[in-house]
C-alpha positions in Angstrom: -27.4 10.5 337.0 -31.0 11.5 336.9 -30.8 15.0 335.9 -28.1 17.7 335.4 -29.1 21.4 336.6 -27.2 24.7 337.1 -24.4 23.8 339.6 -26.5 20.8 340.9 -26.9 17.0 339.8 -29.5 14.9 341.0 -28.0 11.3 341.7 -29.8 7.9 342.2 -26.9 6.8 344.5 -26.0 3.7 346.5 -25.6 3.5 350.3 -22.7 5.6 351.7 -21.8 3.3 354.5 -21.9 5.0 357.9 -23.3 8.2 356.3 -26.6 7.8 354.5 -28.7 5.3 352.8 -29.3 4.6 349.2 -31.6 7.4 347.9 -32.2 10.0 344.9 -31.3 13.5 345.9 -29.5 16.7 344.5 -25.9 17.5 345.1 -24.2 20.7 344.7 -20.8 20.8 342.8 -17.8 22.7 344.0 -17.3 23.7 340.3 -19.9 23.9 337.6 -17.1 22.7 335.2 -17.6 19.2 336.9 -21.0 19.0 335.2 -19.6 19.4 331.7 -20.5 16.5 329.5 -22.8 14.9 332.1 -26.0 13.5 330.9 -29.0 11.6 332.4 -28.1 8.0 332.4 -24.4 8.4 333.0 -22.9 6.1 335.7 -20.4 8.0 337.8 -17.9 7.9 340.6 -18.2 11.0 342.7 -16.3 12.4 345.8 -18.4 14.0 348.5 -16.8 16.6 350.7 -18.8 17.3 353.9 -18.4 19.6 356.8 -17.7 22.9 355.4 -19.9 25.9 355.5 -22.1 25.2 352.5 -22.7 21.5 353.6 -21.8 18.5 351.3 -20.7 19.2 347.9 -19.1 17.1 345.0 -15.5 17.9 344.3 -14.8 15.2 341.8 -16.9 13.4 339.2 -15.8 10.6 336.7 -17.9 9.1 334.3 -17.7 5.3 334.4 -20.6 4.2 331.9 -23.8 5.1 330.4 -27.2 3.5 330.5 -31.1 4.5 330.3 -31.7 7.4 332.7 -33.3 6.2 335.9 -37.0 6.3 336.0 -37.9 7.8 339.4 -41.5 6.8 340.7 -41.5 6.8 344.5 -38.4 8.5 345.7 -39.7 12.0 345.7 -40.1 14.9 343.5 -37.3 16.6 341.2 -36.5 20.4 341.9 -39.0 22.8 340.7 -38.2 25.2 337.8 -39.3 28.7 337.5 -43.0 29.0 336.6 -43.9 25.6 338.2 -46.1 25.4 341.3 -45.6 23.8 344.7 -48.1 21.3 345.7 -50.3 22.4 348.6 -48.4 22.1 351.9 -49.8 23.4 355.2 -46.6 24.6 357.4 -47.1 24.9 360.9 -45.6 28.2 361.9 -44.2 29.7 365.3 -47.3 31.8 366.3 -49.5 28.6 366.3 -51.0 29.2 363.0 -50.4 27.8 359.5 -48.8 29.1 356.3 -50.1 27.6 353.1 -47.7 27.0 350.4 -49.1 26.1 346.9 -52.3 26.8 344.9 -54.4 28.4 347.7 -51.3 30.6 348.7 -52.5 34.2 348.8 -49.2 36.1 349.5 -45.8 36.0 347.9 -43.1 34.4 350.0 -39.4 34.4 350.5 -38.8 30.7 351.7 -35.7 29.5 353.1 -34.3 26.7 355.4 -32.4 26.8 358.9 -32.3 25.2 362.1 -32.0 26.7 365.6 -28.9 24.9 366.9 -26.9 25.2 363.7 -23.3 25.8 364.8 -21.9 27.3 361.5 -21.8 31.0 361.3 -21.5 31.0 357.6 -24.6 28.9 357.4 -27.8 29.5 359.4 -26.8 32.5 361.3 -25.8 34.2 357.9 -29.2 33.2 356.4 -31.1 34.8 359.3 -28.8 37.8 359.1 -29.7 38.1 355.3 -33.5 37.6 356.0 -33.4 40.4 358.7 -32.1 42.8 356.0 -35.0 41.7 353.8 -37.4 42.1 356.5 -36.6 45.7 356.9 -37.7 46.3 353.2 -40.3 43.7 352.7 -42.9 44.9 350.4 -46.7 44.8 350.8 -48.2 41.7 352.1 -45.3 39.4 351.2 -43.8 37.2 354.0 -40.7 35.4 355.0 -40.8 31.9 355.9 -38.0 30.0 357.3 -38.4 26.1 357.7 -36.5 24.2 360.2 -34.4 21.3 358.9 -34.5 19.8 362.5 -38.1 19.2 363.4 -37.3 16.7 366.2 -35.6 19.3 368.1 -37.2 22.5 366.9 -40.7 22.1 368.1 -43.3 25.0 367.6 -42.5 26.0 371.2 -38.8 26.1 370.6 -39.4 28.2 367.4 -41.6 30.6 369.1 -39.0 31.2 371.8 -36.1 31.5 369.1 -38.0 34.0 366.8 -37.9 37.1 369.0 -34.4 36.3 370.1 -33.2 36.8 366.5 -35.3 39.9 365.9 -38.3 38.5 363.9 -41.1 40.8 363.3 -44.0 38.5 363.7 -46.0 40.5 361.1 -43.4 39.8 358.6 -41.7 36.5 359.3 -42.6 33.2 360.5 -40.6 30.3 361.4 -42.1 26.9 360.1 -42.1 23.2 360.9 -43.0 20.1 359.0 -42.7 16.5 360.0 -39.7 14.5 358.3 -41.6 13.2 355.5 -43.1 16.3 354.0 -40.0 18.3 354.9 -37.9 15.7 352.8 -40.2 16.2 349.8 -40.0 20.0 350.1 -36.3 20.1 350.3 -36.2 18.0 347.0 -38.5 20.4 345.3 -36.2 23.3 346.5 -33.2 21.4 345.1 -31.7 21.5 348.5 -29.2 18.7 349.5 -29.5 17.7 353.2 -27.5 15.3 355.3 -27.3 14.8 359.0 -24.1 14.2 361.2 -25.2 13.7 364.7 -26.9 16.8 365.8 -25.2 18.7 362.8 -27.3 19.1 359.7 -25.2 19.7 356.5 -27.3 21.6 353.9 -26.9 23.9 351.0 -28.1 27.5 351.1 -31.5 28.2 349.5 -33.8 31.2 349.2 -36.9 30.6 347.0 -39.1 33.6 345.9 -42.7 32.0 345.5 -45.5 33.9 343.8 -49.2 33.7 344.9 -50.5 30.4 343.9 -47.4 28.7 344.8 -45.4 29.3 341.5 -41.7 29.7 341.9 -40.5 32.9 340.7 -36.7 32.3 341.3 -34.4 29.9 343.3 -31.1 31.4 344.7 -28.5 28.9 345.7 -26.2 31.2 347.8 -26.6 33.9 350.4 -25.5 36.8 348.1 -28.7 37.3 346.2 -29.4 40.8 345.1 -31.7 42.4 347.6 -33.3 44.9 345.3 -34.2 42.0 342.7 -35.8 39.9 345.4 -37.9 43.0 346.8 -39.0 43.6 343.2 -40.1 39.9 342.8 -42.0 40.0 346.2 -43.7 43.3 345.0 -44.6 42.4 341.6 -44.0 38.7 341.0 -41.5 39.6 338.3 -38.9 39.1 336.9 -39.2 35.4 336.6 -35.9 33.4 336.4 -34.8 33.3 332.7 -35.5 30.0 330.8 -33.2 27.2 331.5 -32.0 28.7 334.8 -32.5 26.4 337.8 -30.0 27.9 340.3 -28.8 31.3 341.0 -28.3 34.5 339.1 -26.0 36.0 341.9 -23.1 37.7 340.2 -19.8 36.0 340.9 -17.3 38.4 342.5 
């Protein structure tokens, strides 16, 4: 265990034969109670469930030992907390331009992740529907940026065809594309678990509200975030997620 966050644990894991190589990445948990008592340095056995509408989640965690917390050097960044800034990233967008994320960013952004051939209605199509609702009330010069998780298939040409098909207003919303390396780093910064099963990409749900200058205002880990709160954040840059929160404030029904 590298770090324990709200409803997410970052694990330096061994190869999962036939599924993914050894790497350090965040995993969501099916129940936050699974994280109780878990600390950096714990060695664990965990059961990963894949194939549901939320992507892969851990359904069982058993602590098997304790050692020093792994020192991560080259395996990519840890998820940002509210108030921390993204490094500069130039995202190709579907109209042929670029969207800057990071210190030189001059607009507030609602940032999310989808891919065009996603077959799960509760995943990418639901995210897009939620963003269409946000698009209708998007304040000022803020923007929506939806980055593809499938850059091999989702070329800029493909994204430019897809955008009008789903109702995107090009003045308010851009689909973006990054090569695999920068995309993997950005997903880690977003605390987004991503795995691939053939053409299907299993991933969590993420909406990040990012202030001018690339600072994270809040990260939402489901698709039920309060629209009025996000609109306020995009309009004013506040409220910032409370200290210690690295996840979602969405009320549980």
